[in-house]
KOLZA-328258 format. One record per residue (C-alpha): y, z, x; residue in three letters. Coordinates in pm, whole numbers, plus 50000, padded with zeros to 5 digits. Last residue first. Layout:
// residues N
YZXALA...
***
This chain:
// residues 627
488304963554570UNK491584944054585UNK494414967154553UNK496804974154294UNK495085007454165UNK496565020453848UNK497685056453963UNK496365088553741UNK497575121153844UNK495865151253727UNK497655185653737UNK494985213853645UNK496485249353594UNK495815283153629UNK493455311953434UNK496365338453378UNK497545316653080UNK495455284853021UNK496615250353164UNK496145217853122UNK498275186653276UNK499235150453273UNK501085124253543UNK501085091553498UNK501475059153743UNK503935029653661UNK505135037154048UNK508655045253892UNK507085065453648UNK505415085553934UNK508685094354097UNK510265101253778UNK507035124053626UNK507635147054028UNK510945148954008UNK510805163853655UNK508265186253793UNK510615197354098UNK513355203453855UNK513375239553763UNK515265254054020UNK512805282054133UNK512065315454292UNK509045337554119UNK510945366653961UNK509315366553644UNK507505333153582UNK505955341853187UNK508995321753041UNK508165289953190UNK510875270253346UNK512905244153207UNK516025234253458UNK515285195653333UNK512905190953111UNK508995181353235UNK507655212853108UNK508845212052752UNK505925207152524UNK504345231552761UNK506475265652722UNK504605276052351UNK501495272352540UNK502005300252797UNK501475282853159UNK499055294253417UNK499485324353632UNK497445313853911UNK493615297853955UNK495365263254104UNK493885227354031UNK495585198854235UNK493715165054079UNK494275131654200UNK492655095853999UNK492775062054158UNK492265034053949UNK490515004653835UNK488584995454101UNK487185030354157UNK489015062754308UNK488555095354313UNK490615125154513UNK490075162454450UNK492625189754552UNK491075224054460UNK493425256554573UNK492855293454633UNK494635328554698UNK492995342954356UNK495015372654276UNK498935357054314UNK499125321654250UNK502555308854092UNK504005300854436UNK500405283154586UNK499975257354310UNK504165251654274UNK503685245254625UNK500395219454643UNK502325203954307UNK505905200454481UNK503945186054833UNK501955163954682UNK504455145754466UNK507245147254785UNK504365129454988UNK503695107554733UNK507165093654664UNK507305092555076UNK504605070155080UNK505475046954792UNK502065035354668UNK499265012754728UNK495915031954767UNK493305039555021UNK491585069355023UNK489035065255334UNK485835085955363UNK486285080954953UNK484915101354695UNK487325129654806UNK487205165254824UNK489635186854976UNK489265230654940UNK492445246755031UNK492265283455090UNK495825302555116UNK497555326355396UNK500285306555385UNK501985298555744UNK500015264655745UNK501635253355476UNK503295223155578UNK499735214055753UNK498115212155441UNK500735183155324UNK500115164555634UNK496055168155523UNK496925151755193UNK498865124155387UNK495885117955568UNK493625119855249UNK495945094955076UNK495655068755352UNK498135041555329UNK499295009355159UNK503125001255115UNK505465000954809UNK508685008854850UNK509735023254546UNK513565020854348UNK515835050554375UNK519545041254210UNK518605036153892UNK520865062753743UNK518385085153673UNK516575087654000UNK520415093354158UNK520965119553938UNK517975141153987UNK518015134554379UNK521195149254353UNK519865180454199UNK517505186154431UNK519625179254687UNK521825203954580UNK518605229854549UNK517175221754880UNK520765229455000UNK520775266154862UNK517515272355003UNK518395261255344UNK521725284655322UNK519295309155262UNK517115301955549UNK519865301755788UNK521465333655659UNK518105345555735UNK517995333356098UNK521005343556144UNK520075380456084UNK517045379756266UNK519015361956581UNK521995387456559UNK519245422356542UNK517805406456862UNK521375400057047UNK523025431656916UNK520255454357061UNK521215459557428UNK525005454857281UNK524765488757160UNK526895490556872UNK530105480056742UNK528735441256711UNK525815461556487UNK528295464856253UNK529265430956190UNK526085421356246UNK525385441955900UNK527965431455726UNK527055393255762UNK523555400555699UNK524615414355344UNK526785387455232UNK524535356855350UNK521665379855145UNK523795379954811UNK524975345354894UNK521225336854883UNK520405356354580UNK523775346754340UNK522725309354446UNK519405309854234UNK520955333153958UNK524165315653926UNK522975283653998UNK520195287053696UNK522335299553454UNK524805270353499UNK522115246153495UNK520805265353199UNK523945260053002UNK524905226353156UNK521805219153001UNK522655233952651UNK526105217252679UNK524425186452756UNK521745190552458UNK524905196252235UNK526515167052351UNK523465149052280UNK523435167751895UNK526655155351857UNK526295118351970UNK523295113551722UNK525095126351423UNK528165106351491UNK525375078151559UNK524095088751223UNK527635090151058UNK528555056751224UNK525415042851049UNK525965058850676UNK530025044450702UNK528395010450822UNK525905014750510UNK528505023750266UNK528354991750027UNK530164999549742UNK529364999649393UNK531614996049094UNK531745010048771UNK531465004748375UNK529325020348094UNK527715014947748UNK529005013247389UNK529855047847350UNK531785051147020UNK535245062346994UNK536065032046830UNK535065013547173UNK533785035547418UNK532955025647764UNK531895055548055UNK532955060048409UNK530695048048694UNK531445056549011UNK528605042349285UNK528195045949669UNK525675024449815UNK523225029950131UNK521224999450183UNK517104993850154UNK516254959750290UNK515634924150217UNK516484915949888UNK518224948349798UNK516884981349680UNK519625004449647UNK519735038349857UNK522375063049698UNK525315080449741UNK527365098749445UNK530855092349357UNK533455112949167UNK533535132248853UNK531245113348614UNK528315126648769UNK528455155848618UNK528825139648256UNK525455124548304UNK525595089148353UNK523865084848711UNK521485117048646UNK520005099648312UNK519865066748505UNK518045078048825UNK515575099648577UNK514695067248373UNK514155050948740UNK512005079048847UNK509855075948535UNK509725036548571UNK508775041248956UNK509875008249136UNK513185028649221UNK517085017049250UNK517174984949153UNK515224992448808UNK518205014248745UNK520354989248682UNK518514976248388UNK517684935048383UNK519744914748110UNK522074903648393UNK520434899948763UNK518534867148774UNK521864850748638UNK523714873448964UNK521414859349229UNK520034883649401UNK520814890449810UNK521744927449776UNK525114926749865UNK526594892849831UNK524724884949570UNK526454916549418UNK529994906449535UNK529044875949311UNK530484900949010UNK528024913948733UNK528284919648374UNK525594927148075UNK523284949848283UNK520654965248097UNK521395002148147UNK520185016847818UNK523555024847710UNK525114989647813UNK526064978248158UNK529034967248288UNK529474960948688UNK531914953348934UNK530354950249288UNK533044956349583UNK533764926449814UNK536544915549547UNK536374877549530UNK535304872349230UNK536844897349036UNK540184884849185UNK539824844949078UNK538004858348741UNK540914878448646UNK543284852248732UNK541274827248537UNK540874843848210UNK537474847748096UNK536324812847965UNK533504808248187UNK531854842948053UNK531814825347702UNK529694798447831UNK527594824148033UNK527234846647659UNK525864811247505UNK523594805147763UNK522204838747746UNK522474837947326UNK520584804747309UNK517684810547601UNK514964815247342UNK512044815647467UNK508914790347509UNK505484787947565UNK502954761147657UNK498964766647755UNK497254742947873UNK493234735947838UNK490974713348034UNK492134715648376UNK490014704948702UNK490374720549028UNK486514730949027UNK487484766848982UNK489194759348649UNK492844754848622UNK494784762648307UNK497604740348268UNK501314753648240UNK503994740248055UNK507274761948037UNK510014756547772UNK513174775547785UNK514914772847419UNK518304760147307UNK519104760646940UNK522144748546834UNK523094759546467UNK521804738546151UNK521654768645930UNK517614758645961UNK517834756946317UNK518854726046539UNK517114715146858UNK517494717547250UNK514364719847472UNK515144729647812UNK512604722448069UNK509994739548276UNK506344720348433UNK503964745048576UNK501504727748827UNK498214706348792UNK500354675048930UNK498534654048617UNK497894681448333UNK501364693148421UNK503084659948428UNK500934647548092UNK502014679347921UNK506044672848003UNK505714643747882UNK504184650347569UNK506794676447526UNK509744651647561UNK507914627447374UNK507164656647067UNK511244665747050UNK512064628247019UNK509674625746713UNK512374625546475UNK511774644946153UNK510094640745870UNK508304675845864UNK504634657445818UNK505544629346036UNK507454653846327UNK504134675046294UNK501614644646332UNK504274638546666UNK503684674146785UNK500094673546743UNK496904682046565UNK493654702646571UNK495174731746490UNK498734724446293UNK497324731645958UNK496634769246002UNK500414771146173UNK501574754045859UNK499804778445598UNK500784809145820UNK504674797245842UNK506404815146139UNK505154789346347UNK505964797546745UNK506524835646680UNK502984837446496UNK501154822946800UNK499814787746777UNK496074782046880UNK493954753346923UNK496734723346933UNK495704690446993UNK497124672447371UNK493624656047386UNK492424681747677UNK492934709647405UNK496384728247371UNK497634762747359UNK500524777247188UNK502944805247273UNK506444811447147UNK508094839247299UNK508504872647138UNK505074889647219UNK503084901546897UNK501324874046787UNK499954867847196UNK498534906247170UNK496964900446848UNK495374869746941UNK494054884447300UNK492364914247058UNK491284891746769UNK489274873347004UNK488154899547215UNK486894910746864UNK485624878346761UNK483744876947079UNK482854913247046UNK481554907246679UNK479274872146796UNK477684895347088UNK476794918546805UNK475384889746616UNK473394876346903UNK471814908147002UNK470924916146659UNK469594882046571UNK465354890946585UNK463974865646373UNK461784866346087UNK459864836645935UNK457604838445607UNK455694807445565UNK453764801645253UNK450614792545088UNK448684765344891UNK451264749244600UNK449724720144478UNK452044687244589UNK448724668344549UNK448994662444957UNK449094699144963UNK452484720144956UNK453444751045162UNK456514771845077UNK458874780445354UNK460704814245322UNK462944821745617UNK464384856545739UNK467384864745976UNK466854898946095UNK469654922346201UNK468004956546349UNK470214988746338UNK467375014546307UNK467395010345913UNK466954974045912UNK469534952545781UNK468444916245582UNK470334883545657UNK468794853445482UNK468994823345729UNK466644801445520UNK465474795445165UNK462934766645047UNK462044769844713UNK458714786244565UNK460174799644272UNK457644832044200UNK457224834344597UNK460724840644647UNK461724865444350UNK458544886444459UNK460234888144826UNK463504891544691UNK462554922744462UNK460574935144795UNK463464937345005UNK465834947244760UNK463954977944663UNK464104989045048UNK467614984745124UNK467994999645419UNK464954982345532UNK462294996845722UNK461275018045417UNK459714985645308UNK456804994145527UNK453765001845295UNK454884976945017UNK455484946445229UNK452514953345480UNK450084962245195UNK451794928544950UNK450634903745217UNK446884909945073UNK444214915845376UNK442324881145517UNK443444884645859UNK445374917445926UNK442794929846203UNK443864900846413UNK447184909446441UNK446454945146607UNK447014973746445UNK449785001146445UNK452144982146186UNK455684988846344UNK457304962346132UNK458854946246400UNK455894953646642UNK453424933846371UNK455794909846338UNK455564898846728UNK452184902146712UNK451574874146511UNK450374866646187UNK448064843146028UNK446074838045686UNK447094868345480UNK446024868645130UNK449064863744891UNK446824841644680UNK448574808344726UNK448014816645086UNK449944835545353UNK451284826245667UNK453214856845811UNK455454846646148UNK457884869246368UNK460074845846571UNK460034845446965UNK457614813246911UNK454874812347211UNK452314828546965UNK453134803146697UNK452144774146934UNK448754792447061UNK447904804946730UNK448084762346636UNK446344752046928UNK443004775146875UNK442954768746472UNK443484733646507UNK439704729046529UNK438854755646317UNK441004735246047UNK443404759145881UNK442774773545532UNK444964772945202UNK443044775044929UNK
***
């Protein structure tokens, strides 16, 4: 009977318990002598491992065989192993819950080589197995992609040995498998070939490894029919995070046809080549899918793209980055409707978008459509001229609008003074024929009216001339230091004749600023005049002055008719007047002059207004004085 010595039992249990395997030890009579808790959990036995010591192991296997996919095989294999008493390992067993086990059977013999029991070792390899499957699937996935590529692809290890070749690189599967672990020199010996190609490849490999960058070269060889083949090869190291390389990828693409096409083009009759290559228009031929077969050097001059990089690419790729839009463009370009006349498009040149016109025709051979040919013309300057023309037309329209407004304003603003003057003159003539005692007073009264109307017209003309002078750069500010509070009082005094309440506040007793005093006088006079003119019910105006080290702020607030929302965006345009002014006189030039004067002093003006509630104009002047 197999019995563990007492002094080694505790040590043995500790060692076995630390394993990640499920262990069962039985004697020659299949009596359990040791079982760890891991096996109890695996076989879903609802007992502690110590409770199973001394029981027959068949009680476990017979009762729990239902856990395995092949129940009978599970029992039969145990019986066979116990009978044969031969070591057996790495046997895969599947459980119904998806668990995958590796089972090891180890018989135990004493010093006399008598069988005294055995050890069953079950190891759960489900995760390892699934990871292995996943890795294999990933490997197959990437190999399938590489095998589908129309280019040679090979991967070398650090010793210049092949560890992968795709189907395109070596079409014979047996030779491809044979080459794994070998190099091009081995292949040259195997085929009885010169190793010149191997030397060329190894040189490129060594350079790529040493410089850690791609190496390109052309490889010339012969195919089985004895025809010359030109392969463009690239050797590229796979660079690790520590800036080393253990793998190198090589790829090659057959450029024989491309080289041959270029050679054929070089043999085009020289006089036609001379003419085509010197035309400013781009001449092209494309196949039925849009792939460029020929394009002249004018393309490079127009777009910045070299001709050799353009051939083979689709024309529509240069007109959109979106695949769907490219297809839609090509279908429209080659439609029957498009064949009549030319069409204008924007082309993606190397550094910019340019406008071009395209004239295209179908190309038939033997009554079969084989492609298209046409021309591309740069119309950027034409488009620019059109834009300038449109801009000039708009400017002319704006000028005509301004003239119309000016004529309408002058017609209105001059008509009233002239009518008043005419009326006064007629009355004075009538007075002249009456009693001389009343003539003097009446004449004075009407002469005063004439003077006022003449002043009104003079003011209008002065404002028009002032706008012209400002816009032509004929006025520059003369900065001086002065007290803005004094200037506000001056402006107030000019309206002493008006029944109006002025509320002036300031955070400074002396409000010193550096600005053009005359301009600021005009600004304050205009804003105050407007506030009075457009206030009817509440005849009151608030003027607030605020100053700190950064700026000076002036606000002029009234409680008048306000400005409609739709008029606000045009308020600082010449001759523009709000739609709610009714018969209130004005030129529409006052605020534009105010804005020009403030712009000249690097000051800003803004406003807030609500119709029938009033307006607040705010002036922000940068403080150029030291605090």
